[in-house]
N, C-alpha and C positions, 0 to 999 in steps of 0.2 A: 216696946220694939226688943226681940230676942236677938241676944248678942253670941254669936258662934266662935268659939275660938278654935285656932289651928290645929289643936290637939284632937278637938271633936271632930273637925273634918277628916282628919287621917284615920282616926280609929273607924269612922263610918265608910270611908273609904276601902280601908281595908277588912271590913266586914263584909262588904259588897262583893269585893274581889275573891274572898275566902270562901264564901257561901257555897258556890259551884261546886269547888273541891270538897268541901266537907260533905255535901250531900252524895256525891258519887263515892266517896269513901265509906259510905253505909252501905251501898248497894252490894250485891252478891259480884264476886270476881270471877271471870272466867280465865284461867292461866293460860289457855291457849290463844284467846282473844287479845291479850296485850303483850303476848310476845314472850312470857316466861313459860316455866316448865322444861321438860326433858329436850325440848327441841326449840331452842331459845332462838328467837329472831329468824325463823327460818332455815337454820342452818342443817337441819336435818341428823345433828348427831355426828356429822362427819370428824375424821381424822385431819382433812385438809385445812380446816380453821386452825390448827394448833401449829400447822408447820409453816403455812403460808402466811400467816398473820404476823408474825416476828419477823419474817422476812420481808415483807413489804414496809412493815414498820423502819427496819434498818435502811432498806432502800431509799425510802422517803427520806429520814434523817441525813442520809448521805448526799441526796439532791438539795436540801436546804442548806446543808453547810457548803457544798460546793458553789452553790449560787451566791451565798453570803460571802466566802471568800473571792471570787471574781468580780463582785460587786465591790468591794473594798479596793482590791486592786485596779478596778477601772476607775472608781472615783479619786484614789490616792494619785494618780500619774506615775510616770516612769519612776522606776526603782533603780538605784545604782548599787544595790550591795551585791553583786555577782563578781564573781572571781575572773571573769571575762572580760569586765568591763575596761575600756581603755579610756585615757586620758580626753576630755574635750580638744577638737582641733584648736592649735593655736596655742596650747598651755603645756609646751614640752617640760620636762625637769630643767633643761637648761635655760629656759626663759624664767622660769621661776626662780632659778639661782640667780640671774641677771638681776630679777626685781627686788630679791632679797638684798643684794650688792647694793643698787640703787639706792633703796630704805636706810642703808646703814646698818643691817641688823646681823652684817658678818663683813669681816675684814677682807683685805685683799689676800693675803696669805690662806684663809679658809677658803677665800672663792675659787683661787687657781686650783687648791687642793682637790676641792669637790668638782671641779671641772674635768680634772683629769680624771678621777673617778669615772665620771659619767662617759668619758670618752672622747671628748671632743677638745 
């Protein structure tokens, strides 16, 4: 019985896969048939490819970045980093001051002083 190793199977598979490419490479090449030459890929040598190509590339890149930013913002939930953000309802500064006084973080004099500053 003949034992076939994995490397022999891989070499045979690579040879079978590469033979058509190797054979085609030996034949005569027609530049126009494969899209090479002065009128590459049917552009006809026009100037518009040099103008619109970079513009479309920038446009597509801007759209991809905008979609990524919107997706991150949508998945991230609300963001409270804006300057116009108000405190959540029920958390007025005086309530926070009262909580700090109740926890013992500030004494009575500091509580009274800060309450006067807040205007209540």
